[in-house]
C-alpha positions as CSV (number, residue, x, y, z in Angstrom):
1,G,138.6,90.7,91.7
2,A,138.8,89.7,95.3
3,R,141.6,88.7,97.8
4,E,139.0,86.9,100.0
5,L,135.2,86.9,99.8
6,T,133.3,85.3,102.9
7,L,129.5,84.4,102.5
8,T,127.6,83.7,105.9
9,L,124.4,81.7,105.6
10,A,122.3,81.2,108.7
11,A,118.7,80.4,109.4
12,R,116.0,80.4,112.0
13,F,113.3,78.1,112.0
14,D,110.4,78.8,114.7
15,R,106.7,77.0,115.3
16,Y,104.2,78.6,117.5
17,T,100.9,76.8,118.1
18,D,99.0,80.2,118.1
19,F,101.2,81.9,115.0
20,G,102.3,79.0,112.6
21,E,105.7,78.3,111.5
22,I,108.2,81.1,110.4
23,F,111.2,81.1,108.5
24,S,113.9,83.7,109.3
25,P,117.1,83.9,107.5
26,Q,120.3,86.0,107.6
27,Y,122.8,86.6,105.0
28,G,126.2,88.1,105.2
29,L,129.0,88.7,102.9
30,V,132.7,90.6,103.2
31,W,134.5,91.1,100.2
32,R,138.0,92.0,100.4
33,P,139.0,93.4,97.4
34,F,142.4,94.9,99.0
35,R,144.2,94.3,101.8
36,D,143.2,97.9,103.0
37,V,139.7,97.7,102.4
38,A,136.9,95.7,103.5
39,V,133.0,95.9,102.1
40,R,130.3,94.4,104.3
41,A,126.7,93.8,103.9
42,T,124.2,91.8,105.6
43,Y,120.4,91.3,105.5
44,G,118.1,89.4,107.7
45,R,114.6,88.9,108.6
46,S,113.1,88.8,112.1
47,F,109.9,87.5,114.0
48,R,108.8,88.6,117.3
49,A,105.8,86.8,118.8
50,P,103.5,89.0,121.2
51,S,104.5,88.0,124.9
52,L,102.0,86.4,127.3
53,Y,101.8,89.8,129.0
54,E,100.6,91.4,125.6
55,L,98.2,88.7,125.3
56,Y,96.7,87.7,128.6
57,L,97.4,90.9,130.7
58,P,93.7,91.1,132.6
59,D,91.7,94.1,131.5
60,V,91.2,97.2,133.8
61,L,89.2,100.0,133.9
62,A,90.1,103.3,134.9
63,T,88.8,106.6,134.6
64,T,90.8,109.1,132.4
65,Q,90.4,112.7,131.1
66,V,89.6,113.2,127.5
67,V,89.6,116.1,125.4
68,D,87.0,115.6,122.8
69,P,87.4,117.5,119.6
70,G,83.9,116.2,118.2
71,R,82.4,118.1,121.3
72,N,85.0,120.5,121.8
73,E,85.2,119.8,125.7
74,T,87.5,117.8,128.2
75,Y,85.6,115.4,130.6
76,G,85.9,112.5,132.4
77,A,85.6,108.8,130.6
78,L,86.5,104.9,131.0
79,Q,89.8,103.8,129.7
80,L,90.0,99.9,129.1
81,A,93.6,98.8,129.2
82,G,94.7,95.3,129.3
83,G,95.8,92.5,126.7
84,T,94.6,91.4,123.5
85,P,94.5,87.5,123.0
86,D,94.1,88.0,119.0
87,L,97.5,89.5,118.4
88,E,99.6,89.0,115.3
89,A,103.3,88.6,115.6
90,T,105.8,91.6,114.7
91,R,107.9,91.4,111.8
92,G,111.2,92.7,110.6
93,E,113.9,93.1,108.2
94,S,117.3,94.4,108.4
95,F,119.8,95.4,105.8
96,A,123.4,96.9,106.5
97,A,126.3,97.9,103.9
98,G,129.6,99.6,104.7
99,I,133.1,99.9,103.9
100,E,136.0,99.8,106.3
101,L,139.4,101.2,105.6
102,I,142.7,100.4,107.5
103,P,145.6,101.6,105.4
104,E,148.8,99.5,105.4
105,A,150.9,102.5,105.6
106,V,148.9,103.8,108.9
107,S,148.0,100.3,110.4
108,A,146.9,102.0,113.5
109,L,144.3,103.8,111.7
110,R,140.7,102.4,111.2
111,L,138.0,104.4,109.3
112,S,134.6,103.1,108.6
113,A,130.9,103.7,107.2
114,T,127.9,101.8,107.2
115,Y,124.4,102.6,105.9
116,W,121.7,100.8,107.5
117,H,117.8,100.4,107.0
118,V,115.4,98.7,109.4
119,V,111.7,97.9,108.6
120,M,109.4,96.4,111.3
121,V,105.5,95.9,110.6
122,D,102.4,94.7,113.0
123,R,104.3,96.0,115.8
124,V,102.5,95.5,119.4
125,T,101.6,98.5,121.2
126,A,99.3,100.0,123.9
127,L,96.8,102.3,122.0
128,N,97.2,105.9,123.2
129,P,93.8,107.1,124.6
130,L,94.5,110.8,123.1
131,F,95.6,109.4,119.6
132,A,92.4,107.3,119.5
133,V,90.3,110.0,119.8
134,R,92.3,112.4,117.4
135,H,91.4,109.7,114.9
136,E,88.3,108.3,116.1
137,S,87.3,107.0,112.5
138,V,90.2,104.8,112.2
139,F,89.9,103.6,115.8
140,A,85.6,103.5,115.6
141,D,85.7,100.1,117.3
142,R,87.5,101.1,120.2
143,V,86.0,104.8,121.1
144,L,82.3,104.1,122.4
145,R,80.1,107.1,122.2
146,A,76.9,107.5,124.2
147,D,73.6,108.2,122.0
148,P,73.5,111.7,121.3
149,T,70.6,113.6,122.9
150,A,67.7,115.3,120.9
151,A,69.7,118.9,122.0
152,E,73.1,117.4,120.8
153,L,71.3,116.2,117.5
154,A,69.9,119.6,116.9
155,A,73.4,121.0,117.4
156,G,75.1,118.3,115.3
157,R,77.2,117.1,118.1
158,P,78.0,113.3,118.9
159,G,77.4,111.7,122.2
160,R,80.1,112.1,124.9
161,I,82.5,109.4,124.8
162,V,81.8,106.7,127.2
163,Q,85.1,104.3,126.8
164,I,88.2,104.0,125.1
165,D,89.8,101.0,124.7
166,S,93.4,101.2,124.9
167,S,94.2,97.6,125.2
168,R,97.3,96.2,123.2
169,L,96.7,96.0,119.3
170,N,99.2,95.5,116.5
171,L,99.6,98.9,114.8
172,G,101.8,100.6,112.3
173,R,105.2,100.4,110.4
174,L,108.7,101.5,111.6
175,E,110.7,102.2,108.9
176,T,114.4,103.8,109.8
177,S,117.5,104.4,108.1
178,G,121.1,106.0,108.9
179,I,124.8,106.2,108.2
180,D,127.3,105.5,111.2
181,A,130.5,106.8,110.8
182,G,133.6,105.7,112.9
183,A,137.4,106.5,112.9
184,S,140.0,105.1,115.5
185,Y,143.7,105.7,115.9
186,E,145.9,103.4,118.4
187,F,149.0,104.8,119.5
188,D,151.6,103.8,122.2
189,G,152.4,106.1,124.8
190,A,154.9,106.3,127.8
191,A,153.1,103.7,130.3
192,N,149.8,103.0,128.2
193,D,148.3,102.1,124.7
194,F,145.9,104.6,123.7
């Protein structure tokens, strides 16, 4: 059932003093059931340790405008930005599978289609202060409020935001996929190949 079958295996082993050991395999397969058809598939895992910049960028305090939905006000608050020494590594997985057609009758023609899927977890990013305030219940440790005054308590309003910590953190998951399609045709011109 195969004119040609090629299996490729690769692996990478990393050892980090701060993040431990990680094994990242990669697999590839090319199957040619006919001369005109190639079916390809690949799978791999990846690992990215945080950079020194992301870990140890010095803390910087600056004033920023805050739109506070809890108080229905806009005012200035301190924003803390910088690195975070306890970040985790970003990990990922990717998969791709596709087909390529090169018809023997029209050898200058190539048609291809590839499905791909990528997942990344624990991505390192700087926290957007507006996002932190809008989702304060999730980032309660990063949005610091002053104690409410008696009048604010009576009105059911929280105290003003004093500081937002927007330093680096492992936040979220990225999952994306798609299909790439391609077509090409080569022919000889009077003076050049096209």
